[in-house]
N, C-alpha and C positions, 0 to 999 in steps of 0.2 A: 778200503785201506785199514789195516789193523792198527789200533792205537797201542803204543807202547806204555810202559809204566810211567806214571807221573806222580811224584812225591810232593805233597803239600805239607810243609813244616810250619806248625802253628805254635808260637810261644803262648804260654798260659796268660790269662788276664791279670789285672791288677791285684796285688796283695799289699798288706801294710809294709812288708819288707821292700817291695819294689817302689813304694812311695818314699821310704826313708833312705834307701841305698845301703842298708845293712846287708851283710853277707848271709844269705839264706839258701842253704843247700839241702842238708838232711832235715832241717827244721821243716815242719809241715803245716804252715798256716793255710787257712781257707782263703778264698777270694774275698775281696771287699764287695760291697754292693755294686760299685762301678765295675768290678771285675766280672761279676755275674752278668751284668748288662752287656759287657763286651762279648761274653760267651754266647748270649742270646742273639746279639747282632751278627756274629759270625754265622750262627746256625741259620738265621733268616736269609742271609746273603748266599749261602752255599748249600742249602738243603736240596735244591733241585739238581745239583750235580750228581752224576751217576757214580756213587762211591762203591769201591770194592771192599774196603775195610778201614777201620780206625785203630791205630796203634797208639798207646798212651803210657806215659810215666804213671806209676801207681801213686804218686804223691797227690794229696787232696786238691791242690790248686790246678793241677793238670787234668785230673779226672773231672772236676767241676767245669773246666773249660770245654771238655769234649762232650759233656752230658747233654746239653740242649740239642746238638746236632744228632747224637746217637738216639735220643728219644724221638726226634722227628723222623729218623730213618727206621726206627725199630730194630736197631742193631746193638750189640754189646761191644764195647771197646776191648781190645786185647791189651792187657796191662803187662808191660815189660820193664824189668828192673834196669835193663841197659839204657833206658831213656830217662833215668833219674837225673837230677841235677848234680853237679860237682859236689863232692863232700868237702866242706870247708874246714873240717877238723876243729881245732881250738879257736878258729876264727868265727865260728857260727854265731850269729846274732850280734856281732860287733860291727862297728862302722869302720870304713877305711882308715880314719884318723886314729881310732883305738888300736887297730891292728898295727899300723905304722909305729905307734908308740910302744906297744907291748911286744911285738915280734919284728922289730925293724929289719934285721938282717935277712930273715926269711922272706919278709914282705918285698924287699928290694930284689931279691933273687927271683921271686915269683913274677913281679912286674916285668923283669928283664926277659924271662922265658918261662911262661906258665905251661909250656908243653912238657918240660922236663923238671920243673920245680913245682911242688905242690904247696898249698897252705899247710901250716904246721899240723901234722897228723891227718891231712886230707889227701885228695887225689891230684895227680898230675893230668895235664891235658892228654897225654898219650894213653893214660889209663881209661879216660872217658872215651877216647877215640876207639880203643879196642873193644870196650863193652857195647858201645852204641853201634859199631860196625856189625856186630853179630845180629842185631835186630834188623839192620838194613839188608844184610845178606839173606836173612830169613824172608823178608818181604820180597826181594828179587827172586828168590828161589820158588816161593809158593804163589806169588801173584805177578806173573810176567807182564801183565798189561792192566790198564785201567787206572783210576784215581785212588790214591791211598793217602789218608790223613795221618800225620805223625805229630802228636801233641807232646811237647816237651818243655824245656827250660832255656834260659838265656845262654848260659855257657855251653850246655850240651848241644843245643841246636847250632850254635856258631861253630862248634867243633865238628859236627856232622857235615855242615856245609863246607868247611875247609877240607875235610877228608875227601868228600866227593869231588871238589873242584880243583884238587891238587895244590891247595894253599898250605904252607907250613902250619901245622897245628899250633906251634908255639907263637904264632902271630894272630890267633883267633880274636884276641881282645883289641888288636890294632887294625884289623882289616874288615871286620863285620860288626855293624851296630844293629841291635834288635830291641826295640821297645816292647812293652807288654802288648799282647794280642796281635803281634805282627806276623804276617804270613809271607813265607818264601816258597817258591815253586821251582822244582828241579825235574826236568824231563830226562828220562834215561834213554838216550838215543844209541844207535849203532856206533857212533863215534865217542860215546861216553856221556857222562852227566852234563846237561846243559842248563845253566841257570836262566830261568825265564822271568822270575819276579823275586825281588829281595825286599823284605821288611815292609810289605804293603799293609796299610791300615784303612783303606777306603771302605771296607765293610763296616767300620764303626761310624756311628753318628758323630757329628762334628763336635759335640760337647765332650765326648769321650776321647776323641783324637787329640783334643787340646789339653787333656789332663797332664800335669807334670808327673814324672816318674822315670825310673831307669829300667 
């Protein structure tokens, strides 16, 4: 029996921004020490799976998360701008409390419908859905079967999952929760995308699973 395409969506490991909850989209921090350990734990758990390819956001925190597995496999990740995190515009680096105070009206609109309202000077959910779908279309077109890893970010991954599963993109913040280094698996079946796993972190050692963060 021929295996179809299975997409493994991995959110990057811990950064200082994920610890504090500040908005971090186009900002490009590296992983913390714990974040690097999360990446190594994922590689140790999944290096024996037969991988066809690894697609990755070009931001440092995503590349560093993919690196241990790619080194173990001897492959190069394919860096795709469509997998970048949401651009938060003027909200970059600010906490939700600061944004609410400085951009209150825009913030309220974004919370109500982030699909069609973007952060001040940033991207809407539909913009992210459009660019990330081009990457997923490329994967389906060029790799019709096998296991493919997609390393991306919190908002972008949730939006990709919503798009695949027929969930309103404007509800991505309300319907799907993804902590750092969480893995979600979608099998592309004849009937369409089938969610097999959502937000799994069992590949992490217990001390890392228990770390606070968003």
